[in-house]
C-alpha positions in Angstrom: 0.0 0.0 0.0 1.1 3.5 -0.6 2.5 4.6 2.8 0.0 6.7 4.7 2.9 8.8 6.0 2.8 12.3 4.6 5.4 11.4 1.9 4.0 13.4 -1.0 4.7 13.8 -4.7 6.2 17.1 -5.9 7.4 18.3 -9.2 10.8 19.7 -9.9 11.1 22.3 -12.6 14.0 20.7 -14.2 12.5 17.2 -14.6 10.7 14.9 -12.4 7.8 14.4 -10.2 9.3 12.6 -7.2 7.1 10.4 -5.1 8.4 9.2 -1.9 6.3 6.5 -0.4 7.3 4.2 2.3 6.5 2.9 5.5 9.5 0.2 9.4 12.0 -0.2 12.2 13.6 -3.0 14.3 16.7 -5.2 14.4 18.7 -5.9 11.3 18.4 -7.6 8.0 19.8 -6.9 4.6 18.2 -6.1 1.2 18.4 -8.8 -1.4 18.4 -8.9 -5.1 16.4 -11.8 -6.4 18.3 -13.9 -8.8 21.5 -11.9 -8.5 24.5 -11.7 -6.2 25.1 -8.1 -5.2 28.6 -6.9 -5.7 30.3 -4.8 -3.2 28.6 -1.4 -3.4 30.4 1.9 -2.8 31.1 2.9 0.8 28.4 4.9 2.5 30.8 6.7 4.8 31.6 10.3 4.1 35.3 9.7 3.6 34.7 6.9 1.1 32.1 8.9 -0.9 34.5 11.7 -1.2 37.6 9.9 -2.2 37.1 6.2 -2.9 36.0 4.6 -6.1 33.2 2.2 -6.8 35.2 -0.8 -5.5 34.7 0.4 -1.9 32.3 -1.5 0.2 29.1 -0.7 2.1 26.6 -2.7 4.2 22.9 -1.8 4.1 21.5 -2.6 7.6 17.8 -2.8 7.3 15.5 -3.5 10.3 14.4 -7.1 10.6 10.8 -6.2 9.9 11.7 -4.8 6.5 12.0 -7.2 3.5 13.2 -6.1 0.1 12.9 -8.1 -3.1 14.8 -6.6 -6.1 14.7 -8.6 -9.3 18.1 -8.8 -10.9 16.9 -8.4 -14.5 20.4 -8.8 -16.0 21.0 -7.5 -19.5 24.2 -9.3 -20.3 25.8 -5.9 -20.8 28.5 -5.1 -18.2 27.8 -1.3 -18.2 24.1 -1.6 -18.1 24.2 -4.2 -15.4 26.4 -1.8 -13.3 23.7 0.8 -13.7 21.0 -1.6 -12.5 23.3 -2.6 -9.5 23.7 1.1 -8.6 19.9 1.7 -8.9 19.3 -1.3 -6.6 21.8 0.0 -4.1 20.2 3.4 -4.2 16.8 1.9 -3.4 18.4 0.1 -0.4 20.1 3.3 0.7 16.8 5.1 0.7 15.0 2.3 2.6 17.8 2.3 5.2 17.5 6.0 5.7 13.7 6.0 5.8 13.6 3.2 8.3 16.1 4.9 10.6 14.4 8.3 10.0 17.9 9.6 9.2 17.9 12.3 6.5 21.6 12.8 6.9 22.4 9.1 6.1 25.8 9.1 4.3 24.4 6.5 1.9 22.0 9.0 0.5 24.9 11.2 -0.6 26.6 8.2 -2.2 23.7 7.1 -4.3 21.6 10.2 -4.8 22.3 13.7 -6.2 20.4 16.7 -7.6 16.6 17.0 -7.1 16.3 13.3 -6.1 18.5 13.7 -3.0 17.0 17.1 -2.1 13.5 15.6 -2.1 14.3 12.5 -0.1 16.2 14.5 2.5 13.2 16.8 2.9 10.7 14.0 3.1 12.6 11.9 5.6 13.1 15.0 7.7 9.3 15.5 7.7 8.7 11.8 8.5 11.2 12.1 11.4 9.4 15.0 12.9 6.2 12.9 12.9 8.0 9.8 14.3 7.0 7.9 11.1 9.1 4.9 10.0 8.4 2.1 7.6 7.8 -1.7 7.8 6.8 -4.6 5.6 7.9 -5.9 2.1 9.1 -3.7 -0.7 9.4 -5.3 -4.1 11.1 -3.9 -7.2 10.8 -5.6 -10.6 10.6 -5.2 -14.4 13.8 -3.2 -14.3 15.0 -1.9 -17.7 17.9 0.3 -18.5 18.8 2.5 -21.5 22.1 4.4 -21.9 22.5 7.7 -23.8 25.4 9.4 -25.5 25.5 12.3 -23.0 26.5 9.8 -20.3 23.1 9.5 -18.7 21.4 6.1 -18.1 17.6 5.7 -17.5 16.2 2.9 -15.4 12.5 2.2 -15.5 11.0 -0.2 -12.9 8.0 -1.2 -10.9 7.4 -1.1 -7.2 4.9 -3.1 -5.2 4.0 -1.7 -1.7 0.9 -3.8 -1.2 2.7 -5.4 1.9 4.5 -2.2 3.1 3.1 0.1 5.8 3.8 3.1 7.9 4.9 2.5 11.4 5.0 4.7 14.6 8.6 4.5 15.6 7.9 5.2 19.2 4.9 2.9 19.9 5.7 0.3 17.2 2.1 0.5 16.0 1.8 -0.4 12.3 -0.8 1.5 10.3 -2.1 -1.2 8.0 -4.4 -0.5 5.1 -6.1 -2.7 2.5 -4.2 -3.3 -0.8 -5.2 -1.0 -3.6 -4.2 -0.2 -7.2 -2.1 2.8 -5.9 0.3 0.3 -4.2 1.8 -0.3 -7.6 4.0 2.4 -9.0 6.1 2.8 -12.2 9.3 4.7 -11.8 11.7 6.4 -14.2 15.1 7.1 -12.7 17.9 9.1 -14.4 21.4 8.2 -13.2 24.6 10.1 -13.9 28.2 9.3 -12.8 29.8 11.7 -10.3 33.4 12.8 -10.4 34.7 9.5 -9.0 32.7 7.4 -11.4 29.9 6.5 -9.0 26.4 6.1 -10.6 23.9 8.3 -8.7 20.1 8.8 -9.1 19.7 12.4 -10.1 16.0 12.7 -11.0 13.1 10.4 -10.4 9.6 10.2 -11.8 6.8 8.1 -10.3 3.4 7.1 -11.5 1.0 5.6 -8.9 -1.6 3.0 -9.9 0.4 1.9 -12.9 -1.4 -0.8 -14.8 1.9 -2.1 -16.2 3.0 -3.0 -12.7 0.0 -5.0 -11.7 
């Protein structure tokens, strides 16, 4: 279900309507990519993001009550698969920050830039002020990537939040709602490489209730 937290959609002048939806908190688990072995993603520490290359490592520590399923959707093309890996890592970085209600999570700066980063920082800050975390299962599938001559890569993918919910971080109360068409969203993410060669999500567009994702 689309998280009933006040994560809202807004439109950036330069490109995308960003929709942040989410909903958890608890011990620790890790995000998984179905059908693929995740490589070592770039470090989420400030020092590594500033000076280390893509070979640095990071660990996404998600609460035990959050499950992520990210279909691998390999293309067989080394560069395109690297973009898909970066997009998957970005998704896990966001979920980690949202679950911890930490808008200053270093991982956000590793995997996000531009209007995408600005929006997520603002929305997680708002959620933190409300004590709103996330819980449940987040699934990402039908991931496709296109590369362009200007250096940008575009990843389109679906998200299923029919088993994801908002959670009161203080009381642990989960705000459950019935599944609905709006739980299924179609995303378009534009990724660019930064100065150290790390792919980052720069802009993001989301369409709720997407028929192609149901």
